[in-house]
C-alpha positions as CSV (number, residue, x, y, z in Angstrom):
1,M,98.4,99.8,119.2
2,T,95.0,99.2,120.7
3,T,92.8,101.8,119.1
4,A,91.0,101.4,115.8
5,P,89.6,104.4,114.1
6,A,86.2,103.5,112.6
7,A,87.2,104.8,109.2
8,S,90.2,102.6,109.0
9,S,88.2,99.4,109.4
10,T,85.4,100.3,107.0
11,C,85.3,99.2,103.4
12,T,83.0,100.3,100.6
13,V,81.8,97.5,98.2
14,R,79.0,97.1,95.7
15,L,75.9,95.1,96.7
16,E,75.3,92.5,94.0
17,E,72.7,90.3,95.8
18,I,71.0,89.6,99.1
19,R,70.5,85.9,99.7
20,D,67.5,85.1,101.9
21,P,68.1,82.6,104.8
22,A,64.8,80.9,103.9
23,R,66.5,79.5,100.8
24,G,68.5,76.9,102.7
25,G,71.0,78.9,104.7
26,S,71.0,79.4,108.5
27,S,71.4,83.2,108.0
28,G,71.1,85.6,105.1
29,S,74.2,86.7,103.2
30,F,75.4,89.5,101.0
31,V,77.1,89.0,97.7
32,L,79.5,91.9,97.4
33,S,81.9,93.0,94.6
34,V,85.1,94.9,95.4
35,P,85.4,98.0,93.1
36,G,88.5,97.9,90.9
37,T,89.0,94.1,91.4
38,E,87.5,90.8,90.2
39,Y,86.6,89.9,93.8
40,V,83.0,88.8,94.5
41,L,82.6,87.8,98.1
42,D,79.7,85.9,99.7
43,L,79.6,87.1,103.3
44,V,77.1,86.5,106.2
45,A,74.8,89.4,106.7
46,G,75.7,91.1,110.0
47,G,72.6,93.3,109.9
48,P,70.0,94.7,107.4
49,T,70.7,97.2,104.7
50,S,68.5,99.6,102.9
51,V,71.0,100.0,100.0
52,A,69.6,98.9,96.6
53,I,71.2,96.1,94.6
54,G,73.9,97.5,92.4
55,K,74.7,100.4,94.7
56,R,77.7,100.9,97.0
57,V,77.5,100.0,100.7
58,S,80.0,100.6,103.5
59,G,80.5,98.4,106.4
60,T,83.0,96.2,108.3
61,V,84.2,92.7,107.6
62,S,85.0,90.3,110.5
63,G,86.0,86.7,110.7
64,R,88.1,84.2,112.6
65,A,91.5,82.7,111.6
66,Q,92.2,79.1,112.2
67,K,95.9,79.8,112.7
68,L,97.9,82.8,111.5
69,H,101.4,82.4,110.0
70,R,103.9,85.1,109.1
71,A,104.8,85.4,105.5
72,N,108.0,86.8,104.2
73,A,106.7,88.1,100.9
74,G,103.6,88.4,98.8
75,G,100.7,90.7,98.4
76,E,97.1,90.9,99.7
77,F,94.7,88.3,98.5
78,I,91.6,86.4,99.3
79,E,90.9,82.9,97.8
80,P,88.7,82.1,96.1
81,V,88.2,85.2,94.1
82,E,84.4,84.4,94.1
83,G,82.5,83.0,97.0
84,H,83.2,82.4,100.7
85,P,86.8,83.5,101.8
86,R,88.9,80.5,102.7
87,I,92.6,81.5,102.4
88,V,93.6,85.1,103.2
89,Q,96.9,87.0,103.1
90,G,97.4,90.6,104.1
91,R,99.2,93.1,106.2
92,V,98.5,93.9,109.8
93,R,97.3,97.4,110.2
94,E,96.3,97.5,113.9
95,S,96.2,95.2,116.9
96,D,93.5,94.9,119.6
97,P,95.1,92.7,122.3
98,T,92.1,93.0,124.6
99,G,89.8,91.5,121.9
100,N,92.6,89.2,120.7
101,R,92.1,90.4,117.1
102,L,93.9,92.2,114.3
103,L,92.8,94.7,111.7
104,L,94.2,93.3,108.5
105,Q,94.4,94.9,105.0
106,A,93.6,92.0,102.6
107,V,91.8,93.4,99.5
108,V,89.4,95.0,102.0
109,P,90.1,95.8,105.7
110,M,88.9,93.1,108.0
111,W,88.9,92.4,111.7
112,I,90.4,88.9,112.3
113,S,89.9,87.2,115.6
114,L,92.6,84.8,116.6
115,S,92.3,81.4,118.2
116,A,92.9,81.0,121.9
117,D,96.4,79.6,121.4
118,Q,97.6,82.7,119.6
119,S,98.0,86.3,120.8
120,A,97.4,89.5,118.9
121,R,100.4,90.9,120.9
122,S,102.6,88.5,118.8
123,F,101.9,90.5,115.6
124,L,102.9,94.0,114.8
125,P,101.6,96.5,112.3
126,G,103.3,95.9,109.0
127,D,103.6,92.1,109.5
128,I,102.4,90.1,106.5
129,V,100.3,87.1,107.6
130,N,98.4,84.3,105.9
131,F,95.8,81.9,107.2
132,Y,92.8,79.7,106.6
133,M,89.6,81.5,107.4
134,E,86.9,79.8,109.4
135,S,83.5,79.7,107.8
136,G,81.0,82.5,108.6
137,V,82.9,85.7,107.6
138,V,80.5,88.6,108.4
139,F,79.8,91.9,106.6
140,T,78.0,94.4,108.9
141,P,76.6,97.3,107.0
142,Q,76.9,100.8,108.5
143,A,73.6,102.2,109.7
């Protein structure tokens, strides 16, 4: 599969905080909670939002895997539960071989770019994968 409907890659989360880049970071970030879970993710801001703190915001999550591994069992998770994602496990929903990335369902849907030594063609929808996430996972709010 190469196509990715916009709705399938979008997540809706609650905006808990906007961290200003002037306070020590190289770019601003959003602190986002995932409704119905204990997850509170600190993700790089991929653009501005006019959504008020405490309200729901929709957007896309994207990041880069250090190296994907197939898993034989287990569910979807992001570790740690609070903060910057480091370890992720989820199910492949779609593949984008041209962009060498996968749409993964792991607590929230996220586009995961693969390293140059791995190919998105090697993973099929339904595969369970886990990996260490590179720093700098981005949340891009919808306009």
